[in-house]
C-alpha positions in Angstrom: -3.8 5.8 17.4 -6.9 7.7 16.6 -9.2 4.8 16.3 -9.0 3.7 19.8 -9.1 7.3 21.5 -11.8 7.5 24.2 -12.1 11.3 24.4 -10.6 12.6 21.2 -12.9 15.3 19.7 -14.4 14.3 16.3 -12.0 15.9 14.0 -11.5 14.7 10.3 -8.4 12.6 9.5 -6.9 15.7 7.5 -6.9 17.7 10.7 -3.4 19.2 11.2 -2.1 17.2 8.2 0.2 19.0 5.9 1.1 16.3 3.2 -1.3 13.7 1.9 0.4 10.8 0.8 -1.8 8.5 -1.5 -1.2 4.9 -2.8 -2.7 4.9 -6.4 -4.0 1.6 -7.5 -7.1 1.0 -5.7 -7.1 4.5 -4.0 -6.9 7.1 -6.7 -7.5 4.8 -9.9 -8.3 1.2 -10.8 -6.8 0.6 -14.3 -7.3 3.8 -16.5 -10.3 5.2 -14.6 -10.4 7.2 -11.5 -12.0 5.5 -8.3 -15.4 7.2 -7.5 -15.0 10.4 -5.4 -11.1 10.2 -5.4 -10.3 13.2 -7.6 -12.7 15.7 -6.2 -11.8 14.9 -2.6 -8.0 15.0 -3.2 -8.5 18.2 -4.9 -10.3 19.5 -1.9 -7.7 18.4 0.2 -4.9 20.2 -1.9 -7.3 23.4 -1.8 -7.1 23.4 1.6 -3.3 24.0 1.6 -2.1 20.5 1.8 0.5 19.1 -0.5 -0.4 15.8 -2.4 2.1 13.3 -3.1 1.8 9.6 -4.5 3.5 6.5 -3.5 3.3 3.4 -5.6 4.7 -0.1 -5.8 3.7 -0.4 -9.4 7.1 -0.6 -11.3 5.6 -0.9 -14.7 5.5 2.9 -15.6 7.7 6.1 -15.1 7.1 8.8 -12.7 6.2 10.9 -15.7 3.7 8.6 -17.1 2.0 8.3 -13.9 2.1 12.1 -13.6 0.6 12.3 -16.8 -2.1 9.9 -16.0 -3.1 11.7 -12.7 -3.2 14.9 -14.5 -5.5 13.5 -17.1 -8.0 12.4 -14.5 -8.0 16.1 -13.0 -5.3 15.9 -10.7 -2.4 18.2 -12.0 0.7 16.2 -11.0 4.6 16.8 -11.7 6.7 13.8 -11.9 8.6 14.6 -8.9 5.3 14.3 -6.8 5.3 10.6 -7.7 7.6 8.3 -5.6 8.0 4.8 -7.2 9.2 1.5 -6.0 12.0 1.6 -8.8 13.4 4.8 -7.3 13.4 3.0 -3.9 15.1 0.0 -5.5 17.9 2.2 -6.9 18.7 3.1 -3.3 19.4 -0.4 -2.5 20.9 -1.2 -5.9 23.6 1.8 -5.6 24.5 0.4 -2.1 25.0 -3.2 -3.5 27.1 -2.9 -6.6 29.2 -0.3 -8.4 27.5 2.3 -10.7 27.9 1.5 -14.2 27.5 -2.2 -13.6 25.2 -4.3 -16.0 21.9 -5.2 -14.5 19.4 -7.7 -15.5 16.1 -6.1 -15.5 12.8 -8.0 -15.2 10.1 -5.4 -15.8 8.7 -2.6 -17.9 9.6 1.0 -18.9 9.1 2.3 -15.4 12.2 0.1 -13.9 14.3 0.4 -17.0 14.2 4.3 -16.9 15.2 4.4 -13.2 17.9 1.8 -13.7 19.4 3.8 -16.5 18.8 7.1 -14.7 21.1 5.7 -11.8 23.9 5.2 -14.0 23.4 1.3 -14.6 23.5 -0.8 -17.9 20.5 -2.7 -18.7 20.5 -6.2 -20.0 17.8 -8.8 -20.3 19.8 -11.9 -20.8 21.8 -13.9 -17.8 24.4 -14.6 -20.6 25.7 -10.9 -20.2 26.9 -11.7 -16.6 24.8 -9.0 -14.8 26.1 -7.7 -11.4 22.4 -8.0 -10.1 18.9 -8.8 -10.9 16.2 -6.2 -10.3 12.7 -7.3 -10.7 9.4 -5.3 -11.0 5.9 -5.7 -12.4 4.9 -5.0 -16.0 1.9 -6.6 -17.8 4.0 -8.1 -20.4 6.5 -10.0 -18.1 6.3 -13.6 -19.0 8.1 -16.9 -18.8 11.3 -15.9 -20.7 12.1 -13.1 -18.5 11.4 -15.0 -15.4 13.7 -17.6 -16.7 16.7 -15.3 -17.4 16.3 -14.0 -13.7 16.3 -17.7 -12.5 19.4 -18.5 -14.5 21.2 -15.3 -13.3 20.4 -16.1 -9.6 21.1 -19.8 -9.6 24.1 -19.4 -7.1 23.1 -18.3 -3.7 24.2 -14.9 -2.7 26.2 -16.2 0.3 28.1 -18.5 -2.0 29.2 -15.6 -4.3 25.7 -15.1 -6.2 24.6 -11.7 -7.2 22.1 -9.4 -5.4 18.3 -9.8 -6.2 16.3 -6.9 -5.6 12.4 -6.7 -6.1 10.7 -3.4 -6.5 7.7 -4.7 -4.4 5.9 -8.1 -3.6 2.2 -7.0 -3.9 0.5 -10.3 -4.4 -2.5 -8.6 -6.3 -3.0 -5.3 -8.2 -6.6 -3.8 -9.0 -7.6 -3.4 -12.4 -10.9 -2.0 -13.9 -12.0 -5.5 -14.5 -11.3 -7.0 -11.2 -8.1 -7.9 -9.2 -5.1 -9.3 -11.1 -1.9 -11.1 -10.0 0.8 -8.4 -8.9 4.4 -8.5 -8.7 4.7 -10.8 -5.7 3.3 -13.8 -7.8 6.2 -13.1 -10.4 8.9 -12.8 -7.7 7.3 -16.0 -6.1 7.9 -17.8 -9.4 11.6 -16.9 -9.6 11.9 -17.9 -5.8 10.5 -21.3 -6.5 12.9 -21.9 -9.3 16.1 -20.7 -7.1 15.2 -21.1 -3.5 16.4 -17.5 -2.8 14.4 -14.7 -1.5 14.7 -11.1 -2.8 15.5 -7.8 -1.1 12.2 -5.7 -1.4 12.5 -1.9 -2.0 8.9 -0.8 -2.0 6.1 -0.9 0.5 5.9 -2.2 3.3 9.6 -1.5 3.6 10.5 2.0 5.1 12.9 3.6 2.4 10.0 4.3 0.1 8.1 6.2 2.9 11.4 8.0 4.1 12.1 9.2 0.6 8.5 10.6 0.5 8.7 12.5 3.6 12.0 13.9 2.8 10.9 14.9 -0.7 7.8 16.7 0.3 9.2 18.1 3.6 6.3 16.4 5.5 6.0 17.2 9.3 2.5 15.7 9.7 1.8 13.6 6.7 -1.2 11.1 6.2 -0.9 8.0 4.2 -4.0 6.6 2.1 -3.7 2.9 1.2 -6.1 0.2 0.3 -3.7 -2.9 1.4 -2.9 -3.7 5.0 0.0 -5.9 4.2 1.8 -3.4 2.2 0.3 0.2 2.5 -0.8 0.2 6.2 2.2 -2.0 7.6 4.7 0.2 5.8 3.2 3.4 7.0 3.2 2.0 10.6 6.7 0.9 10.2 7.6 4.4 9.0 5.6 6.1 11.9 3.0 7.7 9.6 -0.7 7.7 10.5 -2.6 5.8 7.9 -6.0 5.5 6.5 -7.5 2.2 5.1 -9.7 3.1 2.1 -12.2 0.5 1.2 -12.0 1.0 -2.5 -9.3 -1.5 -3.4 -8.0 -4.9 -2.5 -8.6 -5.3 1.4 -12.1 -5.5 2.4 -14.0 -5.3 5.9 -13.2 -9.0 6.8 -9.5 -8.2 6.3 -9.7 -5.1 8.4 -11.3 -7.1 11.3 -8.4 -9.5 11.0 -5.6 -7.1 10.9 -2.7 -7.9 13.0 -1.1 -5.5 15.3 1.2 -3.9 12.9 -1.2 -3.6 10.1 -3.9 -1.7 11.9 -4.8 1.5 10.4 -5.4 4.9 12.4 -8.8 5.4 10.3 -11.0 3.2 8.2 -12.7 4.9 5.5 -15.4 3.8 2.9 -13.9 6.2 0.4 -12.1 9.5 0.1 -15.4 11.8 1.1 -14.7 10.7 4.5 -11.3 12.4 4.6 -13.3 15.5 5.2 -15.9 14.3 7.6 -15.4 14.2 11.5 -14.0 10.9 12.5 -15.9 9.4 15.3 -14.3 8.5 18.7 -14.2 4.9 19.9 -15.7 4.9 23.2 -15.4 1.7 25.6 -17.7 1.5 28.4 -18.8 -1.5 30.6 -17.2 -3.9 28.1 -19.2 -2.4 25.0 -17.2 -0.6 22.4 -19.3 2.2 20.4 -18.6 4.3 17.6 -21.5 6.7 17.3 -24.8 4.4 17.2 -22.8 1.2 16.5 -21.9 -0.9 19.4 -20.3 -4.4 20.0 -19.4 -6.6 22.9 -17.1 -9.4 23.3 -18.2 -12.3 25.5 -15.4 -14.9 25.3 -15.4 -16.3 21.7 -18.6 -14.5 20.6 -18.7 -11.0 19.3 -22.3 -9.7 19.9 -23.9 -6.9 17.9 -25.4 -4.5 20.8 -26.6 -1.9 18.2 -25.9 -1.8 14.2 -26.2 2.0 14.3 -27.0 3.9 11.0 -23.9 3.4 9.2 -22.1 0.1 8.2 -18.8 1.9 8.3 -19.3 2.7 12.0 -20.3 -1.0 12.9 -17.1 -1.9 11.1 -15.0 0.5 13.1 -16.5 -0.5 16.4 -16.1 -4.3 15.7 -12.5 -3.6 14.6 -11.6 -1.5 17.6 -13.0 -4.3 20.0 -11.1 -7.2 18.3 -7.9 -5.2 18.1 -8.0 -4.3 21.8 -8.1 -8.0 22.7 -4.8 -8.7 21.0 -6.5 -12.3 19.8 -6.4 -13.4 16.1 -9.7 -13.3 14.4 -10.0 -17.1 14.2 -10.4 -17.1 17.9 -14.0 -15.7 17.6 -17.4 -16.2 16.2 -18.0 -13.2 13.9 -21.5 -12.4 12.7 -21.7 -11.9 9.1 -23.0 -8.3 9.6 -19.8 -7.2 10.9 -18.2 -8.0 7.7 -21.0 -7.0 5.3 -19.2 -5.2 2.3 -21.6 -2.7 0.6 -18.5 -0.5 -0.1 -17.4 0.3 -3.6 -14.3 -1.7 -5.2 -13.2 -2.4 -8.7 
């Protein structure tokens, strides 16, 4: 991965990329408003000849409504340039139950529209003997919908019960006022009631990435995300280079603690750095350096050799040093300066 290269020339993360695939919440917008620097820098990427596509786990809206939102922010977008977790869920659903079946939907318009487009009938009641339950996030999902799902899923699937598909299990979702509970908390509520696990369609599972790569004909995509456990893990599973953008949920301390499967190719303060030369990581005599920032690991101690001029470079150096050890973060004494967080977030 680029983050660990010793001799890689300082090229930008966009070098050679033909399709930029971006998560939405926390990367492009937070609530209704755009994340600072997102619109202009994605526009610059597109003007440079790259296609833009969007991958979202948020199941509350249709691809058309997401495209309208993006267009209103200054990013002209067609509905087919938005890949949603409900669309990925329909791949799983059509492989599980016959088209035309009645499906209990827990979620909003974005999920209902995709279920109907796939040829299924929608119900909100377990009393209608649904063939499956499909669950996705919507701001108005409440106890009654969760209870209907629990009633429908009371029998385990291996004992003749019906399938349960969740669009995603993001624990949180960035909003303009801060971080709010996501679909993972709602899925967990049903799990607590029935003791079953849902099959997950969206990130970090691979089908949603495969759909995006196929739809855009991507030969060398780059994925932009703000969450290690869904965005970066999913991109890594799909074999797609990724950039962790520090404008959403996960913060510097999370980057330092990222396990092997969730380590990004790039760490960016915000989307302006898409177009900047990405510095090489150099390891010499036990010191890991990124530009003027350098750290050394001495047993359980991480020592700052040089802070450098930019906090992002110190974070990159520390992350590279920790990741190369293969050891968990709790095995180190970490100076607070390494996970200082001056970066923008909702």
